C-alpha positions, 0 to 999 in steps of 0.5 A: 093275908095283911089286915090286924083284924078282932081278937077271937074272943075264944083266944082272948078270953083263953089267955085270961084264964091260962096265963103265961100261955099267950105272954110271949112277945113279937118273935121272928115268923120262922116255917117248920122244915118239912123233912119226912120225919116232921112232917109223921111227927105233925099227921102222928099229932094230929091222928092221936089227940082227934083219936082221944077226944071226944067231940062234943059242942062247947053247949052240950059240954059246957053250958055256954056257946064257946069258951076255948079250952084244953080238954082236960076231961077228954072232950072237947069242940074244934077248939080244944082239939087244935089247942091241944094240938098246939100244946103238943107240938110246943112241948116236943120243940116246935117254934110257936111261930109256925103253930098258929090258930086259925078260924074259919067257916065250914059251911056257914059255921065257925070252925077253929084248926091249927095252921102249921107254916113249913118250907112246903106250904101251910098244914091244917090240923083239923079235927075232921080229919086225920088228913094233913092238908093244904090249906087250900085243899081243904075246901074251907073259908078261910077267916083269920089266924094269928100272925107268925111274929105275934100270938095275940095279933090277929090278920084277916085272911082273904076278902073281908067276911061275916065273921063267926063270933064263935066256933061251933063245930064239936 
């Protein structure tokens, strides 16, 4: 994972609509220390968001193919779940550099998840399961994610693929 790639439209649009959310400049990469208490907190946030947001596609919900947003009305698709988890963890003091929006392929569909970099490996917080898994145990094809040093730089993961232009999983 090293090649800079195109920023997903959903992230760029989110940053335009939520000014201030994406303004922090480059920072030193940080991994969260994988202490038991920390891992339990990550798991708690993952489960809480998964149980409090009603999954629905952006097309059904907002009449557009894809729009990254906060689930202010309690509904959303995968990117809303991931953004809310990120927001809660940031508010709880977790470092931004360890909370990375990530695009994967789930089958042929684009899917957004939150990857959390820890000293025990990179864990995935996913709306499709309450179980936190190491990234290589998810079964997903990883496409791209934010750089730890700059949330507005995205890095290609693995071999090039026809990257999804949008995320579509509820």
